[in-house]
N, CA and C of each residue as an Amber inpcrd file, in Angstrom:
protein
   306
 -47.7190000  -1.0210000 -12.4930000 -46.4730000  -1.2500000 -13.1830000
 -45.8930000   0.0660000 -13.6880000 -46.7680000   0.8980000 -14.2370000
 -46.3270000   2.1900000 -14.7540000 -45.7940000   3.0540000 -13.6160000
 -46.3920000   2.9660000 -12.4390000 -45.9470000   3.7210000 -11.2770000
 -44.5410000   3.2920000 -10.8700000 -44.2690000   2.0200000 -10.9500000
 -42.9510000   1.4850000 -10.6080000 -41.8790000   2.0780000 -11.5280000
 -42.1740000   2.1340000 -12.8440000 -41.2300000   2.7130000 -13.7930000
 -41.0450000   4.2040000 -13.5540000 -42.1180000   4.8800000 -13.1810000
 -42.0360000   6.3130000 -12.9020000 -41.1470000   6.5680000 -11.6920000
 -41.3310000   5.7780000 -10.6320000 -40.5190000   5.9390000  -9.4280000
 -39.0600000   5.6030000  -9.7220000 -38.8460000   4.5300000 -10.4510000
 -37.4900000   4.1290000 -10.8060000 -36.8160000   5.2030000 -11.6590000
 -37.5150000   5.7370000 -12.6160000 -36.9770000   6.7920000 -13.4700000
 -36.6390000   8.0350000 -12.6670000 -37.5190000   8.4050000 -11.7370000
 -37.2720000   9.5770000 -10.8900000 -36.0310000   9.3620000 -10.0270000
 -35.8940000   8.1620000  -9.4560000 -34.7160000   7.8610000  -8.6300000
 -33.4370000   7.9280000  -9.4500000 -33.4700000   7.3620000 -10.6510000
 -32.2930000   7.4090000 -11.5110000 -31.9330000   8.8410000 -11.8900000
 -32.9390000   9.6560000 -12.1560000 -32.7050000  11.0570000 -12.4810000
 -32.0830000  11.7860000 -11.3010000 -32.5890000  11.5320000 -10.1010000
 -32.0440000  12.1790000  -8.9100000 -30.6030000  11.7330000  -8.6400000
 -30.3610000  10.4390000  -8.7620000 -29.0160000   9.9260000  -8.5220000
 -28.0100000  10.4510000  -9.5360000 -28.4310000  10.5830000 -10.7720000
 -27.5090000  11.0620000 -11.8050000 -27.2170000  12.5490000 -11.6630000
 -28.0730000  13.2750000 -10.9590000 -27.8440000  14.7120000 -10.8090000
 -27.0180000  15.0430000  -9.5700000 -26.7720000  14.0450000  -8.7140000
 -25.9520000  14.2940000  -7.5310000 -24.5030000  14.4860000  -7.9410000
 -23.8140000  15.4230000  -7.2900000 -22.4030000  15.6140000  -7.6440000
 -21.5750000  14.4090000  -7.2140000 -20.6280000  14.0570000  -8.0320000
 -19.7410000  12.9390000  -7.7010000 -18.7150000  13.4240000  -6.6850000
 -18.4880000  12.6200000  -5.6870000 -17.4940000  12.9570000  -4.6730000
 -16.1700000  12.3290000  -5.0750000 -15.2230000  13.1670000  -5.4100000
 -13.9110000  12.6740000  -5.8220000 -13.0140000  12.5380000  -4.5960000
 -12.2650000  11.4420000  -4.5520000 -11.3130000  11.2650000  -3.4780000
 -10.0130000  11.9560000  -3.8620000  -9.3160000  12.4310000  -2.8380000
  -8.0270000  13.0630000  -3.0800000  -7.0400000  12.0020000  -3.5610000
  -6.2550000  12.3660000  -4.5240000  -5.2500000  11.4460000  -5.0340000
  -3.9400000  11.7400000  -4.3200000  -3.3440000  10.7190000  -3.7660000
  -2.0970000  10.8760000  -3.0280000  -1.0140000  10.1010000  -3.7560000
   0.1200000  10.7420000  -3.9510000   1.2510000  10.1020000  -4.5950000
   2.3630000   9.9420000  -3.5670000   2.9130000   8.7530000  -3.5020000
   3.9820000   8.4680000  -2.5450000   5.2060000   8.0100000  -3.3160000
   6.3480000   8.6080000  -3.0130000   7.6120000   8.1710000  -3.5930000
   8.1670000   7.0850000  -2.6790000   8.0480000   5.8340000  -3.1010000
   8.4350000   4.6950000  -2.2630000   9.9080000   4.7370000  -1.8780000
  10.7320000   5.3610000  -2.6930000  12.1670000   5.4090000  -2.3880000
  12.4750000   6.3320000  -1.2100000  11.5030000   7.1380000  -0.7970000
  11.7250000   8.0840000   0.2960000  11.0500000   7.6820000   1.6070000
  10.3830000   6.5390000   1.6340000   9.7050000   6.0900000   2.8510000
  10.7570000   5.6840000   3.8780000  10.6980000   6.2980000   5.0560000
  11.6370000   5.9590000   6.1240000  11.0690000   4.8530000   7.0040000
  11.9410000   4.2530000   7.7850000  11.5040000   3.2130000   8.7230000
  10.4530000   3.7650000   9.6860000  10.6350000   4.9800000  10.1530000
   9.6640000   5.6000000  11.0500000   8.2990000   5.6700000  10.3870000
   8.2510000   6.1330000   9.1530000   6.9830000   6.2310000   8.4250000
   6.3810000   4.8460000   8.2050000   7.2320000   3.8690000   7.9220000
   6.7760000   2.5090000   7.6440000   6.1430000   1.8650000   8.8730000
   6.8840000   1.8130000   9.9770000   6.3820000   1.0760000  11.1480000
   5.2820000   1.8070000  11.9050000   5.1860000   3.1050000  11.7220000
   4.1420000   3.8660000  12.4150000   2.9670000   4.1950000  11.4990000
   2.8540000   3.4680000  10.4070000   1.7100000   3.5570000   9.4770000
   1.4510000   4.9710000   8.9680000   2.5110000   5.7450000   8.7680000
   2.3500000   7.1240000   8.2920000   2.1270000   7.2010000   6.7910000
   2.4180000   6.1070000   6.0790000   2.2140000   6.0780000   4.6290000
   1.2730000   4.9540000   4.2220000   0.6230000   4.3510000   5.1980000
  -0.2980000   3.2560000   4.9250000   0.0110000   2.0660000   5.8130000
  -0.8040000   1.0590000   5.6930000  -0.6230000  -0.1660000   6.4510000
   0.7240000  -0.7890000   6.0810000   1.5750000  -1.0740000   7.0860000
   2.9080000  -1.6100000   6.7810000   2.8960000  -2.8820000   5.9310000
   1.9430000  -3.7680000   6.1340000   1.9110000  -5.0020000   5.3350000
   1.5570000  -4.7000000   3.8760000   0.7260000  -3.6960000   3.6550000
   0.3900000  -3.3260000   2.2770000   1.5920000  -2.6820000   1.5980000
   2.2820000  -1.8120000   2.3200000   3.5020000  -1.1890000   1.7800000
   4.5350000  -2.2770000   1.4910000   4.6880000  -3.2210000   2.4320000
   5.6420000  -4.3230000   2.2410000   5.2670000  -5.1750000   1.0340000
   3.9830000  -5.4140000   0.8330000   3.5410000  -6.1990000  -0.3220000
   3.8760000  -5.4650000  -1.6190000   3.6740000  -4.1500000  -1.6290000
   4.0140000  -3.3830000  -2.8260000   5.5130000  -3.4600000  -3.0920000
   6.3140000  -3.2710000  -2.0310000   7.7690000  -3.3240000  -2.1900000
   8.2180000  -4.7060000  -2.6440000   7.6010000  -5.7400000  -2.1040000
   7.9200000  -7.1040000  -2.5210000   7.6330000  -7.2790000  -4.0100000
   6.5000000  -6.7950000  -4.4490000   6.1620000  -6.8680000  -5.8660000
   7.1400000  -6.0960000  -6.7310000   7.5630000  -4.9400000  -6.2380000
   8.5310000  -4.1250000  -6.9670000   9.8390000  -4.8830000  -7.1620000
  10.3740000  -5.4380000  -6.0670000  11.6520000  -6.1490000  -6.1610000
  11.5270000  -7.4570000  -6.9480000  10.4220000  -8.1690000  -6.7710000
  10.2200000  -9.3890000  -7.5480000  10.0740000  -9.0650000  -9.0340000
   9.4130000  -7.9560000  -9.3360000   9.2570000  -7.5390000 -10.7290000
  10.5880000  -7.2170000 -11.3810000  11.4890000  -6.5930000 -10.6140000
  12.8210000  -6.2850000 -11.1530000  13.5770000  -7.5560000 -11.5300000
  13.3350000  -8.6110000 -10.7550000  14.0270000  -9.8820000 -10.9980000
  13.2650000 -10.7840000 -11.9630000  12.0630000 -10.3750000 -12.3510000
  11.2500000 -11.1840000 -13.2510000  10.5970000 -12.3710000 -12.5630000
  10.5210000 -12.3270000 -11.2380000   9.9160000 -13.4150000 -10.4680000
   8.4180000 -13.1580000 -10.3560000   7.6160000 -14.1330000 -10.7410000
   6.1630000 -13.9420000 -10.7400000   5.4510000 -14.7360000  -9.6470000
   6.2150000 -15.4070000  -8.8000000   5.6110000 -16.1690000  -7.7130000
   5.9090000 -15.5020000  -6.3730000   5.0560000 -15.7980000  -5.4000000
   5.2300000 -15.2500000  -4.0610000   5.2560000 -16.4040000  -3.0670000
   6.3280000 -16.5100000  -2.3270000   6.4320000 -17.4880000  -1.2440000
   5.9480000 -16.7780000   0.0130000   4.7380000 -17.0950000   0.4510000
   4.1200000 -16.3590000   1.5650000   4.8810000 -16.5100000   2.8720000
   5.4720000 -17.6670000   3.1200000   6.2310000 -17.8160000   4.3650000
   7.4950000 -16.9630000   4.3170000   8.1450000 -16.9060000   3.1640000
   9.3230000 -16.0430000   3.0170000   8.9120000 -14.5770000   3.1230000
   7.7610000 -14.2230000   2.5460000   7.2670000 -12.8510000   2.6400000
   7.0510000 -12.4740000   4.1050000   6.3850000 -13.3540000   4.8610000
   6.1320000 -13.0750000   6.2770000   7.4350000 -12.9060000   7.0510000
   8.4150000 -13.7830000   6.7860000   9.7170000 -13.6730000   7.4530000
  10.4030000 -12.3550000   7.1040000  10.3540000 -11.9860000   5.8320000
  10.9940000 -10.7440000   5.3930000  10.3330000  -9.5190000   6.0120000
   9.0040000  -9.5230000   6.0920000   8.2950000  -8.4020000   6.7140000
   8.6410000  -8.3190000   8.1970000   8.6680000  -9.4640000   8.8680000
   9.0350000  -9.4810000  10.2910000  10.4420000  -8.9370000  10.5010000
  11.3620000  -9.3450000   9.6390000  12.7510000  -8.8850000   9.7310000
  12.8410000  -7.3760000   9.4760000  12.1120000  -6.9000000   8.4820000
  12.1120000  -5.4720000   8.1760000  11.5050000  -4.6670000   9.3160000
  10.3860000  -5.1430000   9.8560000   9.7520000  -4.4340000  10.9730000
  10.6660000  -4.4070000  12.1930000  11.3300000  -5.5180000  12.4650000
  12.2580000  -5.5700000  13.6020000  13.3610000  -4.5310000  13.4260000
  13.9270000  -4.4530000  12.2300000  14.9720000  -3.4660000  11.9410000
  14.4260000  -2.0510000  12.0890000  13.2640000  -1.8150000  11.5190000
  12.7110000  -0.4620000  11.4910000  12.1610000  -0.0010000  12.8440000
  11.7480000  -0.9310000  13.7010000  11.2440000  -0.5380000  15.0220000
  12.3550000  -0.0380000  15.9360000  13.5900000  -0.3410000  15.6020000
  14.7160000   0.1580000  16.3870000  14.8360000   1.6550000  16.1270000
  14.6940000   2.4340000  17.1760000  14.6390000   3.8980000  17.0410000
  15.8500000   4.4710000  16.3120000  17.0100000   3.8250000  16.4490000
  18.2090000   4.3390000  15.7740000  18.0930000   4.2150000  14.2570000
  17.1370000   3.3960000  13.7740000  16.9560000   3.2010000  12.3360000
  15.7780000   3.9840000  11.7630000  15.1230000   4.8050000  12.5670000
  13.9440000   5.5420000  12.0970000  14.2400000   6.3830000  10.8530000
  15.4360000   6.9040000  10.7390000  15.7740000   7.7800000   9.6080000
  16.1720000   7.0110000   8.3430000  16.4160000   5.7040000   8.4720000
  16.8480000   4.8840000   7.3330000  15.6730000   4.6880000   6.3800000
  15.9390000   4.8410000   5.1010000  14.9000000   4.6060000   4.1020000
  14.6450000   3.1070000   4.0050000  13.3840000   2.7450000   3.8800000
  12.9940000   1.3350000   3.8600000  13.6830000   0.5960000   2.7200000
  13.7700000   1.2010000   1.5580000  14.4050000   0.5250000   0.4230000
  15.8920000   0.2970000   0.7030000  16.5390000   1.2190000   1.4210000
  17.9410000   1.0230000   1.8090000  18.0380000  -0.1240000   2.8120000
  17.0960000  -0.1900000   3.7430000  17.0860000  -1.2730000   4.7360000
  16.9220000  -2.6260000   4.0510000  16.0580000  -2.6960000   3.0630000
  15.8390000  -3.9530000   2.3360000  17.1180000  -4.3640000   1.6120000
  17.7490000  -3.4150000   0.9680000  18.9710000  -3.7340000   0.2270000
  20.1120000  -4.1340000   1.1560000  20.1920000  -3.5090000   2.3330000
  21.2140000  -3.8980000   3.3260000  20.9920000  -5.3370000   3.7660000
  19.7380000  -5.6750000   4.0600000  19.4260000  -6.9920000   4.5780000
  19.5850000  -8.0750000   3.5150000  19.3530000  -7.7630000   2.2590000
  19.4850000  -8.7860000   1.2230000  20.9450000  -9.0480000   0.8670000
  21.8380000  -8.1140000   1.2300000  23.2640000  -8.3060000   0.9700000
  23.9190000  -9.1920000   2.0250000  23.2420000  -9.3840000   3.1500000
  23.8210000 -10.2020000   4.2290000  23.8000000 -11.6630000   3.8720000
């Protein structure tokens, strides 16, 4: 039993002395994400970016619910718009605002 505690203590000592590996912190300005960056996963998975943007816009309106079928339709519509090469330079937030005004 004493040997078990000795081994456990040694392992804990070794683990605590290992340097912590810090991940790089990346900051993204969502207002500057272009359609090209969005659809080609240059700023992350498009569905994750879309979920963040959905939360942002719903938060502005004070809406706390998510209609998943509407979310899927909106993401499909945004991807369709952004996959068009002529729209690669359009900012995603501008594309969303254009489409919601229709």
